Z-matrix of the N, CA and C atoms (Angstrom, degrees):
N
C 1 1.431
C 2 1.530 1 111.07
N 3 1.314 2 117.91 1 -33.35
C 4 1.441 3 119.74 2 179.34
C 5 1.527 4 112.58 3 -65.50
N 6 1.283 5 118.18 4 -35.93
C 7 1.474 6 122.39 5 179.54
C 8 1.508 7 109.23 6 -68.23
N 9 1.311 8 118.23 7 -43.88
C 10 1.448 9 122.75 8 178.34
C 11 1.513 10 109.85 9 -62.17
N 12 1.302 11 118.66 10 -37.71
C 13 1.482 12 122.08 11 -177.65
C 14 1.501 13 113.87 12 -87.47
N 15 1.317 14 119.95 13 0.34
C 16 1.456 15 122.54 14 -174.00
C 17 1.538 16 112.40 15 -67.47
N 18 1.317 17 115.97 16 -44.31
C 19 1.485 18 121.83 17 -178.67
C 20 1.519 19 108.83 18 -98.92
N 21 1.295 20 118.95 19 121.66
C 22 1.449 21 123.26 20 -177.15
C 23 1.535 22 110.21 21 -84.67
N 24 1.323 23 115.89 22 122.33
C 25 1.504 24 120.77 23 175.32
C 26 1.520 25 106.16 24 -100.21
N 27 1.253 26 116.48 25 120.35
C 28 1.480 27 121.75 26 -177.65
C 29 1.535 28 110.90 27 -78.33
N 30 1.326 29 115.61 28 161.12
C 31 1.485 30 119.35 29 177.83
C 32 1.513 31 110.71 30 -58.92
N 33 1.325 32 117.34 31 -37.29
C 34 1.447 33 122.66 32 177.80
C 35 1.548 34 111.41 33 -60.30
N 36 1.330 35 117.86 34 -44.88
C 37 1.451 36 121.43 35 177.70
C 38 1.518 37 111.20 36 -64.05
N 39 1.330 38 118.19 37 -43.02
C 40 1.446 39 122.47 38 178.78
C 41 1.544 40 111.57 39 -62.66
N 42 1.268 41 116.83 40 -41.42
C 43 1.484 42 122.21 41 178.48
C 44 1.507 43 110.10 42 -65.92
N 45 1.350 44 118.26 43 -41.04
C 46 1.469 45 120.66 44 177.80
C 47 1.504 46 112.76 45 -64.28
N 48 1.345 47 116.12 46 -39.11
C 49 1.449 48 119.35 47 178.69
C 50 1.510 49 111.53 48 -68.82
N 51 1.327 50 117.78 49 -38.80
C 52 1.436 51 121.30 50 176.74
C 53 1.550 52 112.16 51 -64.34
N 54 1.329 53 116.03 52 -39.34
C 55 1.453 54 121.68 53 178.78
C 56 1.529 55 109.16 54 -66.14
N 57 1.364 56 117.07 55 -42.31
C 58 1.472 57 120.52 56 -179.59
C 59 1.521 58 109.51 57 -63.70
N 60 1.327 59 118.41 58 -42.18
C 61 1.443 60 121.64 59 179.48
C 62 1.551 61 110.69 60 -63.81
N 63 1.295 62 117.19 61 -41.09
C 64 1.459 63 119.94 62 179.16
C 65 1.499 64 112.39 63 -64.27
N 66 1.375 65 116.37 64 -40.07
C 67 1.442 66 121.22 65 178.36
C 68 1.543 67 111.52 66 -66.27
N 69 1.370 68 116.70 67 -41.59
C 70 1.443 69 119.66 68 -173.92
C 71 1.548 70 113.64 69 -89.12
N 72 1.309 71 116.99 70 -29.67
C 73 1.466 72 119.41 71 -172.06
C 74 1.533 73 112.47 72 -120.51
N 75 1.329 74 118.58 73 3.23
C 76 1.451 75 125.79 74 -178.34
C 77 1.532 76 112.21 75 52.96
N 78 1.314 77 119.06 76 -110.29
C 79 1.472 78 119.48 77 -173.06
C 80 1.538 79 112.15 78 -88.04
N 81 1.334 80 118.39 79 -4.67
C 82 1.473 81 120.96 80 179.75
C 83 1.518 82 107.40 81 -88.25
N 84 1.310 83 118.03 82 128.01
C 85 1.444 84 121.91 83 -179.80
C 86 1.515 85 109.65 84 -126.35
N 87 1.301 86 117.03 85 129.96
C 88 1.448 87 123.34 86 -179.65
C 89 1.526 88 108.56 87 -103.56
N 90 1.328 89 119.57 88 143.29
C 91 1.450 90 119.88 89 174.51
C 92 1.560 91 110.25 90 -69.80
N 93 1.315 92 114.36 91 133.95
C 94 1.465 93 119.24 92 178.20
C 95 1.505 94 108.89 93 -103.08
N 96 1.316 95 116.95 94 167.28
C 97 1.460 96 119.67 95 179.04
C 98 1.520 97 110.96 96 -60.13
N 99 1.339 98 115.21 97 -39.16
C 100 1.477 99 118.86 98 -179.84
C 101 1.518 100 112.73 99 -63.83
N 102 1.362 101 116.38 100 -40.24
C 103 1.470 102 117.40 101 179.46
C 104 1.549 103 112.37 102 -71.13
N 105 1.296 104 114.55 103 -35.33
C 106 1.517 105 118.55 104 175.55
C 107 1.527 106 109.57 105 -65.75
N 108 1.358 107 115.88 106 -41.61
C 109 1.454 108 119.86 107 178.60
C 110 1.532 109 110.08 108 -59.81
N 111 1.322 110 116.39 109 -45.76
C 112 1.453 111 120.55 110 -178.00
C 113 1.530 112 111.24 111 -61.10
N 114 1.357 113 116.13 112 -42.40
C 115 1.464 114 121.81 113 -178.98
C 116 1.503 115 111.20 114 -67.23
N 117 1.320 116 117.39 115 -44.72
C 118 1.468 117 121.56 116 -177.46
C 119 1.512 118 112.90 117 -77.65
N 120 1.306 119 117.10 118 -42.45
C 121 1.481 120 119.94 119 -171.85
C 122 1.519 121 113.55 120 -89.11
N 123 1.299 122 118.98 121 -23.86
C 124 1.472 123 120.11 122 -173.00
C 125 1.502 124 114.92 123 -123.18
N 126 1.315 125 120.34 124 -28.13
C 127 1.446 126 121.52 125 -172.02
C 128 1.552 127 113.48 126 -108.37
N 129 1.286 128 118.85 127 -12.82
C 130 1.484 129 119.51 128 -177.25
C 131 1.511 130 111.61 129 -83.31
N 132 1.328 131 115.65 130 156.62
C 133 1.456 132 121.51 131 175.03
C 134 1.524 133 112.43 132 -62.96
N 135 1.332 134 114.32 133 -40.88
C 136 1.490 135 120.55 134 179.75
C 137 1.507 136 110.85 135 -59.50
N 138 1.320 137 117.13 136 -41.99
C 139 1.498 138 118.13 137 -177.83
C 140 1.524 139 110.39 138 -66.12
N 141 1.295 140 119.38 139 -39.56
C 142 1.480 141 119.20 140 178.56
C 143 1.519 142 111.06 141 -66.47
N 144 1.286 143 116.24 142 -35.50
C 145 1.449 144 121.40 143 -179.85
C 146 1.523 145 109.88 144 -67.78
N 147 1.343 146 116.75 145 -46.63
C 148 1.487 147 120.04 146 178.85
C 149 1.543 148 109.72 147 -63.54
N 150 1.309 149 117.23 148 -43.27
C 151 1.466 150 119.60 149 -178.37
C 152 1.524 151 111.27 150 -62.35
N 153 1.308 152 116.67 151 -35.41
C 154 1.470 153 117.80 152 -178.12
C 155 1.539 154 113.84 153 -83.70
N 156 1.349 155 117.15 154 -27.45
C 157 1.432 156 120.05 155 -174.44
C 158 1.514 157 114.78 156 -110.32
N 159 1.331 158 117.92 157 -23.70
C 160 1.476 159 120.09 158 -175.84
C 161 1.527 160 112.08 159 -143.31
N 162 1.319 161 116.29 160 40.35
C 163 1.480 162 119.80 161 -176.93
C 164 1.514 163 113.95 162 -60.57
N 165 1.311 164 117.37 163 -20.12
C 166 1.476 165 121.53 164 179.63
C 167 1.557 166 110.92 165 -67.95
N 168 1.324 167 118.21 166 -14.24
C 169 1.427 168 121.64 167 179.19
C 170 1.548 169 113.22 168 -87.93
N 171 1.322 170 115.82 169 -10.97
C 172 1.467 171 119.00 170 -174.79
C 173 1.519 172 112.54 171 -91.80
N 174 1.320 173 115.96 172 150.67
C 175 1.470 174 123.24 173 175.15
C 176 1.520 175 107.23 174 -86.82
N 177 1.313 176 117.60 175 137.14
C 178 1.452 177 119.83 176 178.68
C 179 1.512 178 108.84 177 -69.66
N 180 1.381 179 117.02 178 134.28
C 181 1.450 180 120.00 179 177.75
C 182 1.550 181 111.78 180 -62.16
N 183 1.324 182 117.02 181 144.04
C 184 1.446 183 122.97 182 178.72
C 185 1.511 184 110.73 183 -123.19
N 186 1.305 185 116.45 184 153.27
C 187 1.467 186 121.92 185 174.70
C 188 1.536 187 108.07 186 -81.91
N 189 1.319 188 117.30 187 155.14
C 190 1.459 189 120.84 188 -179.26
C 191 1.534 190 109.95 189 -66.95
N 192 1.336 191 114.84 190 153.07
C 193 1.455 192 120.60 191 176.10
C 194 1.562 193 107.63 192 -111.50
N 195 1.274 194 117.61 193 146.08
C 196 1.455 195 120.98 194 179.64
C 197 1.524 196 108.19 195 -87.90
N 198 1.307 197 117.17 196 88.48
C 199 1.454 198 122.67 197 177.80
C 200 1.509 199 108.73 198 -125.21
N 201 1.302 200 114.44 199 148.61
C 202 1.446 201 118.11 200 174.35
C 203 1.525 202 108.43 201 -104.09
N 204 1.293 203 117.22 202 155.53
C 205 1.452 204 121.16 203 179.53
C 206 1.512 205 109.29 204 -69.70
N 207 1.322 206 116.10 205 144.78
C 208 1.458 207 121.33 206 173.74
C 209 1.495 208 114.54 207 87.88
N 210 1.301 209 118.25 208 7.98
C 211 1.446 210 119.86 209 178.11
C 212 1.512 211 110.43 210 -77.04
N 213 1.287 212 117.53 211 151.71
C 214 1.474 213 121.43 212 174.30
C 215 1.509 214 114.43 213 88.49
N 216 1.287 215 113.88 214 -173.63
C 217 1.461 216 123.36 215 -176.65
C 218 1.548 217 108.93 216 -91.27
N 219 1.316 218 116.91 217 81.92
C 220 1.476 219 118.82 218 -176.22
C 221 1.528 220 111.36 219 -90.30
N 222 1.304 221 116.33 220 166.45
C 223 1.498 222 121.93 221 -178.55
C 224 1.508 223 107.48 222 -60.68
N 225 1.339 224 118.66 223 -43.07
C 226 1.454 225 121.52 224 -178.56
C 227 1.518 226 112.01 225 -62.02
N 228 1.311 227 119.06 226 -41.25
C 229 1.472 228 121.66 227 178.26
C 230 1.516 229 110.86 228 -68.11
N 231 1.345 230 118.64 229 -37.85
C 232 1.423 231 120.09 230 178.07
C 233 1.520 232 111.02 231 -65.63
N 234 1.348 233 118.32 232 -42.18
C 235 1.453 234 121.59 233 179.43
C 236 1.512 235 110.42 234 -65.57
N 237 1.333 236 118.01 235 -41.02
C 238 1.471 237 120.22 236 178.26
C 239 1.520 238 110.56 237 -62.97
N 240 1.334 239 116.91 238 -38.92
C 241 1.455 240 120.24 239 178.87
C 242 1.531 241 109.73 240 -67.17
N 243 1.335 242 118.44 241 -38.65
C 244 1.465 243 120.82 242 -179.96
C 245 1.539 244 108.73 243 -67.17
N 246 1.307 245 118.28 244 -39.16
C 247 1.475 246 121.23 245 178.74
C 248 1.525 247 109.41 246 -65.49
N 249 1.305 248 115.63 247 -42.59
C 250 1.482 249 118.91 248 -179.88
C 251 1.544 250 110.26 249 -63.57
N 252 1.332 251 117.29 250 -42.38
C 253 1.454 252 120.42 251 178.70
C 254 1.526 253 111.32 252 -64.96
N 255 1.328 254 117.24 253 -39.89
C 256 1.475 255 121.65 254 176.79
C 257 1.530 256 111.99 255 -62.06
N 258 1.326 257 115.02 256 -36.96
C 259 1.466 258 120.31 257 -179.82
C 260 1.521 259 111.82 258 -68.66
N 261 1.297 260 117.96 259 -33.64
C 262 1.486 261 120.24 260 178.54
C 263 1.517 262 110.95 261 -75.97
N 264 1.322 263 118.46 262 -24.29
C 265 1.422 264 122.03 263 -178.20
C 266 1.490 265 114.16 264 -75.45
N 267 1.328 266 118.60 265 -17.46
C 268 1.497 267 120.42 266 -177.59
C 269 1.510 268 112.54 267 -79.04
């Protein structure tokens, strides 16, 4: 439950996803991670019980960060750099 509740999906995001599904799939609607999160973390009996009796076990919800994949000094970039350096040394 903590992993599901870790990333906070706002009402605005959930509405945008529902609108996108309606535009693309008409009457067919698929459950999204945000809708499952809302059902499990906020609307179920178990979630209210855990929040009232064992809230110390839960991860605090966070807002999304605007990051792109591959930023920073990753292992893959270091290995590519090492391979490139080794190729120049021959």
